[in-house]
C-alpha positions in Angstrom: 42.0 -2.2 27.1 39.4 -2.5 24.3 40.8 -1.4 21.0 39.0 -0.8 17.6 40.1 0.1 14.2 38.4 1.9 11.3 39.2 1.6 7.7 37.5 3.2 4.6 37.1 1.6 1.1 35.3 2.6 -2.1 32.5 0.5 -3.2 31.1 1.0 -6.8 27.4 0.9 -5.5 27.5 2.8 -2.2 30.7 4.9 -2.5 33.0 5.1 0.6 32.0 2.4 3.2 33.4 2.4 6.7 34.7 -0.9 7.9 34.9 -1.1 11.7 36.6 -4.0 13.7 35.5 -4.0 17.4 35.4 -6.6 20.0 36.6 -9.1 17.5 33.5 -8.4 15.3 33.5 -6.5 12.0 30.8 -4.0 11.1 30.0 -2.3 7.9 28.8 1.4 8.1 27.0 2.2 4.9 26.7 6.0 4.0 23.2 7.6 4.8 20.8 7.5 1.9 20.0 11.2 0.6 17.6 12.8 -1.8 15.0 10.2 -1.7 12.6 10.8 -4.5 8.9 10.3 -4.9 7.6 7.3 -6.9 4.8 9.4 -8.3 5.7 13.2 -9.3 3.4 15.8 -7.6 2.5 17.0 -11.1 1.7 13.6 -12.6 -1.8 14.5 -13.7 -0.7 17.4 -15.8 1.5 15.3 -18.2 0.6 16.3 -21.7 -1.7 15.7 -23.4 -3.8 15.6 -20.3 -5.9 12.5 -20.6 -8.2 10.9 -17.8 -7.6 7.3 -19.1 -3.9 7.7 -19.0 -4.0 9.3 -15.5 -6.3 6.6 -14.2 -3.8 3.9 -15.2 -0.9 5.9 -13.8 -2.5 6.2 -10.3 -3.7 2.7 -10.3 -0.1 1.5 -11.0 1.2 3.7 -8.2 -1.3 2.5 -5.9 -0.8 -1.2 -6.7 3.0 -0.6 -5.9 2.2 1.1 -2.6 -0.2 -1.8 -1.5 2.3 -4.4 -2.4 4.8 -2.8 0.1 1.9 -2.3 2.5 1.3 -6.1 2.3 4.9 -6.6 3.4 4.2 -4.2 6.4 6.4 -1.6 4.9 4.9 1.8 6.0 7.6 4.3 4.9 8.2 6.2 2.5 4.9 5.5 0.9 2.8 7.0 3.9 4.5 10.3 3.6 4.2 10.4 -0.1 0.4 9.4 -0.1 -0.2 12.2 2.4 1.4 14.6 0.0 -0.7 13.6 -3.0 -4.0 13.7 -1.0 -3.1 17.3 0.1 -2.1 18.0 -3.5 -5.6 16.9 -4.7 -7.4 19.0 -2.1 -5.3 22.0 -3.0 -6.1 21.6 -6.7 -9.7 21.3 -6.1 -10.0 24.3 -3.6 -7.2 26.7 -4.6 -6.2 25.5 -8.0 -2.7 25.1 -6.8 -0.1 22.3 -7.0 1.8 21.5 -3.7 5.4 20.3 -4.0 8.5 20.3 -1.9 12.3 20.8 -2.5 13.0 19.2 0.8 16.0 16.8 0.8 14.9 13.7 2.7 17.5 12.1 4.9 15.7 9.0 5.7 12.7 7.1 4.3 10.5 8.3 7.1 11.1 12.0 7.0 7.8 13.9 7.4 6.9 16.9 5.2 6.2 19.9 7.3 3.7 22.5 6.4 6.3 25.2 5.8 8.0 22.8 3.3 4.9 22.7 1.2 5.4 25.1 -1.7 2.3 26.1 -3.9 2.6 26.4 -7.7 0.0 27.4 -10.3 -0.6 24.7 -12.8 -0.2 25.3 -16.5 -3.0 26.9 -18.5 -5.6 24.3 -19.5 -8.0 24.0 -22.3 -11.7 23.4 -21.5 -11.3 19.7 -22.6 -8.3 19.4 -20.3 -10.1 20.9 -17.5 -12.8 18.2 -17.9 -10.1 15.5 -18.0 -8.4 17.0 -14.8 -11.8 17.1 -12.9 -12.4 13.4 -13.7 -8.9 12.6 -12.7 -9.2 14.5 -9.3 -12.6 12.8 -8.5 -11.3 9.2 -9.4 -7.9 9.6 -7.8 -9.1 11.1 -4.5 -11.1 8.1 -3.3 -8.6 5.7 -4.4 -5.7 7.4 -2.8 -7.6 7.9 0.4 -8.5 4.1 0.5 -4.7 3.3 0.2 -3.7 5.9 2.7 -6.2 4.3 5.2 -4.6 0.9 4.6 -1.3 2.4 5.4 -2.6 4.2 8.4 -4.0 0.8 9.8 -0.5 -0.7 9.5 0.9 2.4 11.2 -1.3 1.9 14.2 -0.6 -1.9 14.2 3.0 -1.3 14.3 3.0 1.6 16.9 0.8 -0.6 19.2 3.1 -3.6 18.9 6.4 -1.9 19.4 7.1 -1.4 23.2 9.7 1.0 24.8 10.8 0.9 28.3 13.3 2.8 30.3 16.2 0.8 31.8 18.5 3.5 33.3 18.9 7.1 34.1 15.2 8.3 33.7 16.0 11.3 35.6 18.2 12.7 32.7 15.6 12.4 29.8 15.3 16.2 29.6 18.9 16.2 28.0 17.1 15.1 24.7 20.0 12.7 24.2 20.4 8.9 25.1 20.5 5.3 23.9 18.2 2.6 22.8 18.7 -1.1 22.2 16.8 -3.9 20.6 17.5 -7.6 20.3 16.0 -8.9 17.0 15.4 -12.7 18.0 14.6 -13.9 14.5 18.0 -12.9 13.1 19.6 -13.1 16.6 21.2 -9.6 16.3 21.6 -7.0 18.9 21.2 -3.2 17.8 22.2 -0.2 19.8 21.6 3.2 18.7 22.3 6.8 20.2 19.5 9.3 19.7 19.3 13.0 19.8 16.3 15.3 19.8 17.0 18.7 18.2 15.0 21.7 17.5 14.8 22.1 13.6 15.2 25.9 13.7 16.1 28.3 16.6 13.1 29.9 18.1 10.6 27.1 16.7 8.9 24.3 18.5 9.5 21.7 15.7 11.9 19.0 16.8 13.3 16.0 15.1 14.9 12.9 16.5 18.1 11.6 14.9 19.5 8.1 15.3 22.9 6.9 15.0 23.7 3.1 15.0 26.6 2.2 17.4 26.3 -1.5 17.3 24.8 -4.3 15.1 25.9 -7.8 15.8 25.3 -11.0 18.0 24.8 -10.7 21.8 28.1 -10.7 23.6 29.0 -11.4 27.3 29.7 -7.5 27.6 26.8 -5.7 29.3 24.9 -3.2 27.3 26.2 -0.3 29.2 29.7 -1.3 28.5 29.0 -1.6 24.9 27.5 1.8 24.9 30.3 3.5 26.6 32.9 2.0 24.3 31.0 2.9 21.0 29.1 6.1 21.7 30.3 9.2 19.7 30.0 10.9 23.1 32.1 8.8 25.1 34.7 11.5 25.7 32.1 14.0 26.9 31.6 14.3 30.7 28.2 12.8 31.7 27.8 10.4 28.9 27.4 7.5 31.3 24.3 9.3 32.7 22.3 9.6 29.6 19.1 7.5 29.7 19.1 3.9 28.2 15.8 2.5 26.6 15.1 -1.0 25.6 12.6 -1.7 22.5 10.6 -5.0 22.3 8.2 -6.3 19.7 6.5 -9.6 19.1 6.1 -8.9 15.4 8.5 -9.2 12.5 8.4 -5.6 11.1 10.7 -4.4 8.3 13.6 -2.7 9.9 14.1 0.4 7.8 10.6 0.9 6.6 8.7 0.4 9.8 10.5 -0.8 13.0 13.1 2.1 13.1 10.5 4.9 12.2 8.1 3.6 14.8 10.7 3.3 17.4 11.8 6.9 16.7 8.0 8.0 17.2 7.7 5.9 20.4 11.0 7.5 21.8 9.5 11.1 21.1 6.1 10.2 22.5 7.8 8.9 25.7 10.1 11.9 26.1 7.4 14.4 25.6 4.9 12.7 28.0 7.5 13.4 30.8 9.4 16.5 29.8 7.6 19.8 29.0 8.7 20.9 25.5 9.7 24.3 26.9 12.3 22.9 29.1 13.7 20.2 26.7 17.3 21.0 26.3 19.2 21.1 23.0 22.9 20.5 23.5 24.7 20.6 20.1 28.1 20.5 21.4 28.3 19.4 25.0 26.2 17.3 27.6 25.3 19.1 30.8 23.7 17.2 33.6 
């Protein structure tokens, strides 16, 4: 009989942290990061007094930080933020509106939906400030777009070099739930997650894939299916053993949180929707029905 224990303790940096002892191994489960903030405020160019030279160095400093992370193949969260800043510049040029969001980001790769963009009228500007703003928009637009394209090329590289394959229970993909595992050779660690695809709101077609880490540790003699059945939060639900199991592989050493996991999630979504019509994708919040 396999047994496992769970303990909680307080960490001054992370708050409550869960300590799980399982199969003779010890795992730390850190709390989910919340309220991820932008590195550059959406209203950055309106700081008083509005000055083109100041804004130029502000945006160049931001771009330099983005490109340093891109050099390390870290795509998120910069890729999402760059998209917002580019949309903001276009909105200012065409509609004289600032775009911002009050969205609470649950992960570094959370996308911003159109309905989550809120318009706002900028403050009144003097003719001199309008001239400084116009120069800022013209200068920043091309610089931010070039940086965005760097991020897009890395996004494409990662997406093309992360490979997903179904290992078991392909016939049950329409449940919108399942498991995915990855063996990270460079650090000799096995990762197992359970995933769930949910509609963001009832009656809407927008969906989101949620991941929960079940296992992070060395390979064991226990087969993947057994590890999953013992660690899944759905293990007490009838039909859990019939959910699909995916394997992910890559020959590249991508940053885990900022690139690999976001791309793996998008690969999973793409695979599911290539096989399952969105209209018949099930969304089981409380039970698994197969």
